[in-house]
TORVOSE-201778 format. One record per atom (N, C-alpha, C): residue number from 1; residue in three letters; atom name; x, y, z. Coordinates in Angstrom, 3 decimals. Example, Ala and Ser with C-alpha at 12.3 -4.5 7.8 and 13.67 -1.06 7.14 Angstrom:
1 / ALA / N / 13.190 / -5.690 / 7.800
1 / ALA / CA / 12.300 / -4.500 / 7.800
1 / ALA / C / 13.200 / -3.300 / 7.800
2 / SER / N / 12.850 / -2.250 / 7.080
2 / SER / CA / 13.670 / -1.060 / 7.140
2 / SER / C / 12.900 / 0.030 / 7.870
REM end
This chain:
1 / MET / N / 92.006 / 103.929 / 40.478
1 / MET / CA / 90.729 / 104.160 / 41.035
1 / MET / C / 90.981 / 103.927 / 42.365
2 / TRP / N / 91.670 / 103.231 / 42.850
2 / TRP / CA / 92.084 / 102.666 / 44.325
2 / TRP / C / 92.352 / 104.095 / 44.850
3 / GLN / N / 93.202 / 104.878 / 44.021
3 / GLN / CA / 93.764 / 106.179 / 44.888
3 / GLN / C / 92.421 / 107.104 / 45.044
4 / GLN / N / 91.503 / 107.104 / 44.154
4 / GLN / CA / 90.195 / 107.758 / 44.341
4 / GLN / C / 89.431 / 107.405 / 45.364
5 / VAL / N / 89.351 / 106.183 / 45.841
5 / VAL / CA / 88.919 / 105.901 / 47.108
5 / VAL / C / 89.539 / 106.397 / 48.238
6 / LEU / N / 90.795 / 106.187 / 48.236
6 / LEU / CA / 91.799 / 106.944 / 49.137
6 / LEU / C / 91.479 / 108.235 / 49.598
7 / ASP / N / 91.209 / 109.090 / 48.171
7 / ASP / CA / 91.166 / 110.388 / 48.470
7 / ASP / C / 89.566 / 110.630 / 48.546
8 / PHE / N / 88.752 / 109.765 / 48.776
8 / PHE / CA / 87.153 / 110.112 / 48.905
8 / PHE / C / 86.682 / 110.772 / 47.546
9 / LYS / N / 87.247 / 110.472 / 46.591
9 / LYS / CA / 86.744 / 110.732 / 45.237
9 / LYS / C / 85.879 / 109.739 / 44.936
10 / MET / N / 85.836 / 108.618 / 45.192
10 / MET / CA / 85.043 / 107.485 / 44.619
10 / MET / C / 84.386 / 106.872 / 45.802
11 / THR / N / 83.375 / 106.372 / 45.980
11 / THR / CA / 83.010 / 105.447 / 47.112
11 / THR / C / 83.419 / 103.947 / 47.182
12 / SER / N / 83.577 / 103.560 / 48.310
12 / SER / CA / 84.222 / 102.155 / 48.577
12 / SER / C / 82.880 / 101.307 / 47.845
13 / THR / N / 81.836 / 101.359 / 47.675
13 / THR / CA / 80.718 / 100.598 / 47.102
13 / THR / C / 81.066 / 100.713 / 45.470
14 / ASP / N / 80.944 / 101.785 / 45.052
14 / ASP / CA / 81.478 / 101.888 / 43.477
14 / ASP / C / 82.462 / 101.262 / 43.263
15 / TYR / N / 83.634 / 101.304 / 43.826
15 / TYR / CA / 84.803 / 100.781 / 43.451
15 / TYR / C / 84.635 / 99.131 / 43.508
16 / PHE / N / 83.896 / 98.688 / 44.618
16 / PHE / CA / 83.845 / 97.241 / 44.787
16 / PHE / C / 82.992 / 96.672 / 43.471
17 / ASP / N / 81.976 / 97.519 / 43.333
17 / ASP / CA / 80.901 / 97.071 / 42.180
17 / ASP / C / 81.937 / 96.974 / 40.844
18 / PHE / N / 82.700 / 97.950 / 40.588
18 / PHE / CA / 83.530 / 98.186 / 39.477
18 / PHE / C / 84.453 / 96.838 / 39.430
19 / VAL / N / 84.955 / 96.305 / 40.361
19 / VAL / CA / 86.168 / 95.159 / 40.534
19 / VAL / C / 85.322 / 93.918 / 40.254
20 / ILE / N / 83.975 / 93.697 / 41.178
20 / ILE / CA / 83.116 / 92.591 / 40.670
20 / ILE / C / 82.795 / 92.416 / 39.323
21 / THR / N / 82.437 / 93.529 / 38.664
21 / THR / CA / 82.128 / 93.632 / 37.315
21 / THR / C / 83.369 / 93.290 / 36.280
22 / ASN / N / 84.459 / 93.771 / 36.610
22 / ASN / CA / 85.354 / 93.581 / 35.538
22 / ASN / C / 86.612 / 92.721 / 36.163
23 / LEU / N / 86.699 / 91.969 / 37.323
23 / LEU / CA / 87.813 / 91.391 / 37.498
23 / LEU / C / 87.963 / 90.056 / 36.815
24 / ALA / N / 86.675 / 89.465 / 36.245
24 / ALA / CA / 86.543 / 88.355 / 35.414
24 / ALA / C / 87.653 / 88.290 / 34.115
25 / SER / N / 87.624 / 89.564 / 33.684
25 / SER / CA / 88.083 / 90.049 / 32.293
25 / SER / C / 89.569 / 90.443 / 32.205
26 / GLU / N / 90.219 / 90.385 / 33.462
26 / GLU / CA / 91.702 / 90.651 / 33.984
26 / GLU / C / 92.381 / 89.594 / 33.371
27 / GLU / N / 93.403 / 89.890 / 32.644
27 / GLU / CA / 94.297 / 88.983 / 32.130
27 / GLU / C / 95.842 / 89.050 / 32.740
28 / THR / N / 96.084 / 89.912 / 33.465
28 / THR / CA / 97.412 / 90.343 / 33.899
28 / THR / C / 97.627 / 89.841 / 35.338
29 / GLU / N / 98.573 / 88.838 / 35.635
29 / GLU / CA / 98.724 / 88.522 / 36.852
29 / GLU / C / 99.082 / 89.418 / 37.881
30 / ASP / N / 99.923 / 90.402 / 37.676
30 / ASP / CA / 100.223 / 91.115 / 38.818
30 / ASP / C / 98.968 / 92.177 / 38.844
31 / THR / N / 98.347 / 92.710 / 37.968
31 / THR / CA / 97.004 / 93.550 / 38.415
31 / THR / C / 95.902 / 92.758 / 38.946
32 / LEU / N / 95.773 / 91.542 / 38.677
32 / LEU / CA / 94.735 / 90.679 / 39.337
32 / LEU / C / 95.223 / 90.441 / 40.874
33 / LYS / N / 96.342 / 90.360 / 41.287
33 / LYS / CA / 96.834 / 90.150 / 42.690
33 / LYS / C / 96.929 / 91.398 / 43.296
34 / ASN / N / 97.108 / 92.596 / 42.555
34 / ASN / CA / 96.901 / 93.893 / 43.093
34 / ASN / C / 95.042 / 94.371 / 43.537
35 / GLU / N / 94.177 / 93.884 / 42.569
35 / GLU / CA / 93.266 / 94.059 / 42.746
35 / GLU / C / 92.340 / 93.349 / 43.969
36 / VAL / N / 93.034 / 91.842 / 43.808
36 / VAL / CA / 92.603 / 91.050 / 45.012
36 / VAL / C / 92.698 / 91.720 / 46.461
37 / ARG / N / 94.178 / 92.092 / 46.385
37 / ARG / CA / 94.672 / 92.554 / 47.562
37 / ARG / C / 93.885 / 93.909 / 48.172
38 / GLN / N / 93.534 / 94.778 / 47.277
38 / GLN / CA / 92.890 / 95.938 / 47.100
38 / GLN / C / 91.419 / 95.793 / 47.805
39 / THR / N / 90.847 / 94.930 / 47.093
39 / THR / CA / 89.313 / 94.500 / 47.164
39 / THR / C / 89.127 / 94.013 / 48.382
40 / SER / N / 90.133 / 93.260 / 48.894
40 / SER / CA / 90.125 / 92.640 / 50.316
40 / SER / C / 90.150 / 93.763 / 51.326
41 / SER / N / 90.965 / 94.715 / 51.211
41 / SER / CA / 91.151 / 96.083 / 52.146
41 / SER / C / 89.635 / 96.767 / 51.845
42 / ILE / N / 89.324 / 96.927 / 50.703
42 / ILE / CA / 87.628 / 97.518 / 50.549
42 / ILE / C / 86.874 / 97.095 / 51.484
43 / ILE / N / 86.730 / 95.670 / 51.149
43 / ILE / CA / 85.682 / 95.162 / 51.991
43 / ILE / C / 86.105 / 95.066 / 53.768
44 / SER / N / 87.024 / 94.994 / 53.868
44 / SER / CA / 87.298 / 95.026 / 55.561
44 / SER / C / 87.391 / 96.316 / 55.962
45 / TYR / N / 87.844 / 97.370 / 55.538
45 / TYR / CA / 88.044 / 98.634 / 55.972
45 / TYR / C / 87.032 / 99.871 / 55.735
46 / PHE / N / 86.487 / 99.576 / 54.383
46 / PHE / CA / 86.004 / 100.764 / 53.853
46 / PHE / C / 84.356 / 100.495 / 53.584
47 / LEU / N / 83.939 / 99.256 / 53.134
47 / LEU / CA / 82.667 / 99.193 / 52.979
47 / LEU / C / 81.824 / 99.361 / 54.222
48 / PRO / N / 80.667 / 99.721 / 54.616
48 / PRO / CA / 79.845 / 99.601 / 55.742
48 / PRO / C / 79.630 / 98.459 / 56.368
49 / ILE / N / 79.717 / 98.192 / 57.467
49 / ILE / CA / 79.685 / 97.149 / 58.114
49 / ILE / C / 78.351 / 96.129 / 57.497
50 / ASP / N / 77.352 / 96.704 / 57.408
50 / ASP / CA / 76.277 / 95.852 / 56.987
50 / ASP / C / 76.233 / 95.362 / 55.533
51 / LYS / N / 77.527 / 95.717 / 54.710
51 / LYS / CA / 77.587 / 95.266 / 53.456
51 / LYS / C / 78.607 / 94.330 / 53.186
52 / GLN / N / 79.416 / 94.135 / 54.452
52 / GLN / CA / 80.542 / 93.648 / 54.388
52 / GLN / C / 80.580 / 92.010 / 54.107
53 / SER / N / 79.339 / 91.407 / 54.662
53 / SER / CA / 79.386 / 89.956 / 54.520
53 / SER / C / 79.140 / 89.682 / 53.239
54 / LYS / N / 78.114 / 90.390 / 52.387
54 / LYS / CA / 77.316 / 90.305 / 51.224
54 / LYS / C / 78.591 / 90.348 / 50.127
55 / ALA / N / 79.524 / 91.371 / 50.457
55 / ALA / CA / 80.498 / 91.611 / 49.811
55 / ALA / C / 81.675 / 90.509 / 49.775
56 / ARG / N / 81.944 / 89.800 / 50.919
56 / ARG / CA / 82.751 / 88.868 / 50.987
56 / ARG / C / 82.206 / 87.466 / 50.111
57 / ASP / N / 81.035 / 87.476 / 50.236
57 / ASP / CA / 80.547 / 86.278 / 49.413
57 / ASP / C / 80.560 / 86.396 / 47.992
58 / GLN / N / 80.072 / 87.684 / 47.581
58 / GLN / CA / 80.471 / 88.292 / 46.006
58 / GLN / C / 81.835 / 87.962 / 45.623
59 / PHE / N / 82.712 / 88.543 / 46.300
59 / PHE / CA / 84.182 / 88.486 / 45.995
59 / PHE / C / 84.604 / 86.964 / 46.008
60 / PHE / N / 84.245 / 86.227 / 46.910
60 / PHE / CA / 84.624 / 84.699 / 46.769
60 / PHE / C / 84.068 / 83.884 / 45.541
61 / ASP / N / 82.646 / 84.152 / 45.121
61 / ASP / CA / 82.009 / 83.890 / 44.045
61 / ASP / C / 82.908 / 84.160 / 42.630
62 / THR / N / 83.153 / 85.564 / 42.796
62 / THR / CA / 83.779 / 85.888 / 41.541
62 / THR / C / 85.196 / 85.428 / 41.293
63 / LEU / N / 86.004 / 85.268 / 42.195
63 / LEU / CA / 87.468 / 84.551 / 42.560
63 / LEU / C / 87.107 / 82.914 / 42.086
64 / LEU / N / 86.223 / 82.382 / 42.578
64 / LEU / CA / 85.686 / 80.971 / 42.398
64 / LEU / C / 85.570 / 80.656 / 40.878
65 / GLN / N / 84.828 / 81.726 / 40.479
65 / GLN / CA / 84.244 / 81.676 / 38.835
65 / GLN / C / 85.456 / 81.963 / 37.959
66 / ILE / N / 86.353 / 82.826 / 38.256
66 / ILE / CA / 87.630 / 83.110 / 37.489
66 / ILE / C / 88.570 / 81.843 / 37.498
67 / ALA / N / 88.690 / 81.173 / 38.810
67 / ALA / CA / 89.586 / 80.074 / 38.982
67 / ALA / C / 89.026 / 78.738 / 38.225
68 / SER / N / 87.647 / 78.627 / 37.892
68 / SER / CA / 87.086 / 77.176 / 37.361
68 / SER / C / 87.242 / 77.625 / 36.034
69 / LYS / N / 87.358 / 78.802 / 35.493
69 / LYS / CA / 87.377 / 78.963 / 33.963
69 / LYS / C / 88.612 / 78.064 / 33.359
70 / PRO / N / 87.995 / 77.312 / 32.261
70 / PRO / CA / 89.359 / 76.378 / 31.782
70 / PRO / C / 90.283 / 77.271 / 30.950
71 / THR / N / 90.113 / 78.538 / 30.672
71 / THR / CA / 90.768 / 79.420 / 29.912
71 / THR / C / 91.622 / 80.518 / 30.665
72 / THR / N / 91.664 / 80.159 / 32.018
72 / THR / CA / 92.318 / 80.878 / 32.780
72 / THR / C / 93.645 / 80.331 / 33.099
73 / SER / N / 94.622 / 81.278 / 33.300
73 / SER / CA / 96.162 / 80.745 / 33.031
73 / SER / C / 96.440 / 80.251 / 34.698
74 / HIS / N / 97.325 / 79.163 / 34.379
74 / HIS / CA / 97.495 / 78.470 / 35.722
74 / HIS / C / 98.150 / 79.631 / 36.807
75 / ASN / N / 98.919 / 80.604 / 36.127
75 / ASN / CA / 99.527 / 81.522 / 36.971
75 / ASN / C / 98.703 / 82.340 / 37.855
76 / ILE / N / 97.583 / 82.731 / 36.941
76 / ILE / CA / 96.370 / 83.670 / 37.233
76 / ILE / C / 95.625 / 82.810 / 38.541
77 / LYS / N / 95.491 / 81.612 / 38.337
77 / LYS / CA / 94.871 / 80.522 / 39.406
77 / LYS / C / 95.659 / 80.593 / 40.650
78 / GLU / N / 97.148 / 80.461 / 40.690
78 / GLU / CA / 97.956 / 80.682 / 41.653
78 / GLU / C / 97.594 / 81.771 / 42.584
79 / LYS / N / 97.819 / 83.036 / 41.750
79 / LYS / CA / 97.430 / 84.200 / 42.490
79 / LYS / C / 96.310 / 84.467 / 43.190
80 / ILE / N / 95.341 / 83.876 / 42.434
80 / ILE / CA / 93.849 / 83.903 / 43.341
80 / ILE / C / 93.961 / 82.866 / 44.598
81 / ILE / N / 94.847 / 81.829 / 44.653
81 / ILE / CA / 94.832 / 80.917 / 45.664
81 / ILE / C / 95.839 / 81.424 / 46.747
82 / GLU / N / 96.685 / 82.326 / 46.324
82 / GLU / CA / 97.600 / 82.969 / 47.235
82 / GLU / C / 96.842 / 83.799 / 48.293
REM end
């Protein structure tokens, strides 16, 4: 999906919405780390300027939700903090 954004086949807004919806269910540490990095790039470089502030807040809230779940592994919490 990230490549689709780079190839202009998917909008940055659609990608961001997909990540926000699905990130909490991700259980693989490396995938989570990649998604966090890519989503940070989406917010900073691809989303329209008028949507960036709200997107940062949503992204932070999503990461906080994941980190605060008692079932989230210690390694995933570390990846979020990185």
